[in-house]
C-alpha positions in Angstrom: 44.3 11.3 -21.1 43.0 14.3 -19.1 39.5 13.7 -20.5 39.6 9.9 -19.8 40.4 10.1 -16.1 37.5 12.4 -15.1 35.2 10.2 -17.3 36.3 7.0 -15.5 35.9 8.6 -12.1 32.4 9.8 -13.0 31.5 6.3 -14.4 32.8 4.7 -11.2 30.8 7.0 -9.0 27.6 6.4 -11.0 28.0 2.6 -11.0 28.5 2.6 -7.2 25.2 4.3 -6.4 22.6 2.2 -4.9 19.3 1.9 -6.8 16.2 3.4 -5.3 14.4 1.3 -2.8 11.1 -0.3 -3.7 8.1 0.6 -1.6 4.9 -1.3 -1.2 2.4 -0.8 -4.1 -0.9 -0.2 -2.2 -3.0 -0.5 -5.4 -1.5 -3.9 -6.1 -2.0 -4.9 -2.5 -5.6 -4.0 -2.7 -6.1 -6.0 -5.9 -4.6 -9.1 -4.3 -6.8 -8.7 -1.2 -9.9 -8.4 -3.3 -8.9 -11.5 -5.2 -8.1 -13.5 -2.1 -11.4 -12.5 -0.4 -13.6 -12.9 -3.5 -14.8 -16.4 -2.6 -12.7 -18.1 -5.3 -10.6 -21.1 -4.4 -7.6 -20.0 -6.5 -5.5 -16.9 -6.6 -3.9 -16.4 -10.0 -1.3 -13.6 -9.5 -0.6 -13.5 -13.3 -4.1 -12.1 -13.8 -4.2 -9.9 -10.7 -0.8 -8.3 -11.2 -1.7 -6.9 -14.6 1.7 -5.3 -15.5 4.7 -6.7 -17.2 6.7 -9.2 -15.0 8.2 -12.6 -15.4 8.9 -13.9 -11.9 7.9 -13.5 -8.3 9.8 -14.0 -5.1 7.8 -14.3 -1.9 9.8 -13.7 1.3 8.2 -15.1 4.4 8.2 -13.7 7.9 11.5 -13.9 9.8 13.4 -14.8 6.6 17.1 -14.0 6.7 18.0 -11.7 3.9 21.7 -12.6 3.8 20.8 -16.3 3.5 18.2 -15.6 0.8 20.6 -13.5 -1.2 23.3 -16.2 -1.0 20.9 -19.1 -1.8 19.4 -17.4 -4.8 22.4 -15.4 -5.8 20.5 -12.1 -5.9 20.7 -8.6 -4.4 17.8 -7.6 -2.2 19.1 -4.2 -1.1 16.2 -2.4 -2.7 13.7 -4.2 -0.4 15.7 -4.7 2.9 14.1 -1.6 4.5 11.0 -3.6 5.1 12.9 -5.6 7.8 11.1 -8.9 7.2 13.7 -10.6 9.3 12.0 -9.2 12.4 8.4 -9.1 11.3 5.6 -11.7 11.5 2.7 -9.5 10.2 3.5 -9.6 6.4 4.9 -11.6 3.5 7.0 -9.6 1.0 6.0 -10.2 -2.6 8.7 -8.9 -5.0 7.9 -8.9 -8.7 10.8 -9.2 -11.2 11.3 -8.4 -14.9 14.5 -9.6 -16.5 16.0 -10.4 -13.2 15.4 -6.9 -11.8 12.9 -6.2 -9.0 10.2 -3.8 -10.3 7.3 -3.9 -7.8 7.0 -4.9 -4.2 4.0 -5.5 -1.9 4.2 -5.9 1.9 1.2 -8.2 2.0 -0.5 -8.7 5.4 -0.9 -12.3 6.5 -4.6 -11.6 7.1 -6.3 -12.0 4.7 -4.1 -14.5 2.9 -0.9 -15.9 4.4 1.8 -17.0 1.9 4.2 -18.1 4.7 3.8 -21.9 4.0 5.6 -21.4 0.6 9.2 -22.1 -0.1 11.4 -19.0 -0.7 12.1 -19.4 -4.4 11.5 -17.7 -7.7 8.1 -18.5 -9.2 7.5 -17.9 -12.9 4.5 -15.9 -13.9 2.9 -18.8 -15.7 2.9 -20.8 -12.4 1.9 -18.1 -9.9 -1.3 -19.8 -8.9 -2.2 -20.4 -5.2 -4.9 -22.4 -3.5 -6.9 -20.3 -1.1 -7.5 -22.5 1.9 -9.7 -21.8 4.9 -8.4 -23.0 8.3 -9.3 -26.5 9.4 -8.4 -25.8 13.0 -11.5 -24.2 14.8 -9.1 -22.2 17.0 -7.8 -20.3 14.0 -9.5 -17.0 13.2 -12.1 -17.3 10.5 -10.5 -14.6 8.4 -7.2 -16.3 8.3 -6.6 -17.8 4.8 -3.6 -19.8 3.7 -2.3 -19.3 0.2 -0.4 -22.4 -0.9 1.3 -22.5 -4.3 -0.2 -25.0 -6.8 2.2 -27.4 -8.3 
């Protein structure tokens, strides 16, 4: 009994620790930028993000983390430090493997704005986006919209 109690206390303490935060992967960000500005009409993130992952979550500017966590039944504590709720300069791309976030990119909206996409999990095999130039002449020429292909 004396051995069991300290073991259970240690186990409880270990299980309560928060996991390490994810920080932006600059190399992956650069690969995405290169693909977006390559002149192609399609961004295939399954090819660009050449590591093992099975789904992607794109969190758009001003998204509410609490609502997103509740709607998708997930824990975003490892990526909340980005403060997307009060930012309009980035989209947050979170790559998952087996329901665990493994990489994250704070992707700038120029070049390539993902903000017109619904906040939902996207499977790796359907992570393709049309790269669209602005139609409105008032929009900056380097502003590209990345809209998920269906």
